[in-house]
C-alpha positions, -999 to +999 in steps of 0.1 A: +046+109-034+072+086-026+068+052-044+061+028-022+030+052-016+022+055-052+020+017-054-002+013-023-027+038-034-033+022-070-035-015-048-062+007-024-083+020-053-082+001-080-117-018-083-102-047-109-070-058-129-043-027-131-012-017-142+010+013-123+044+019-140+066+044-132+089+053-166+128+060-165+112+080-199+090+104-207+080+086-234+074+057-210+091+034-237+119+022-205+097+015-174+112+013-140+108-016-119+101-018-085+104-047-058+072-033-046+054-045-077+066-081-073+047-081-033+020-110-035-010-089-022-035-113-044-072-102-049-086-076-029-110-093-002-135-060-008-133-019-008-108+000+006-123+022+032-118+053+049-109+055+088-122+080+110-087+090+109-084+099+075-060+068+065-073+044+037-072+006+044-076-023+023-073-055+029-066-084+000-063-119-001-026-119+007-020-090+029-031-056+037-025-017+027-030+015+039-021+050+031-021+082+052-035+114+030-034+137+058-009+161+072-008+145+105+012+113+115-010+086+126-003+055+146-024+029+141-027-008+150-027-035+115-051-067+116-032-095+135-008-119+121+005-093+094+046-088+086+068-065+066+076-081+029+111-094+048+089-112+075+089-089+101+058-093+127+041-061+129+017-052+157+024-012+151+026+014+124+035+050+122+021+065+093+036+102+089+019+120+062+019+112+029+032+077+039+018+041+035+023+001+045+023-027+027+022-056+047+014-091+046-001-122+059 
């Protein structure tokens, strides 16, 4: 699974605070860091919800996350006013199977 999809899935499914990290060594003595772990999503505004098309999404104080666990490519419209972490506005996303999106307010 892609690193972004892993982080997005963790954000979707946690019910409280969590820590997710990949490891550079088998014994986890050296954790790898991803800039995705610095994205300021904030607290969740509610639980993760599965859509009819199979995509899971969750709204946060500072953003929105979607994960496509299906075998189909899915195009969808995220809530208005969101952008990528580099501040590119987003009106539509195209999620390949196993892909995800992390967008900010």
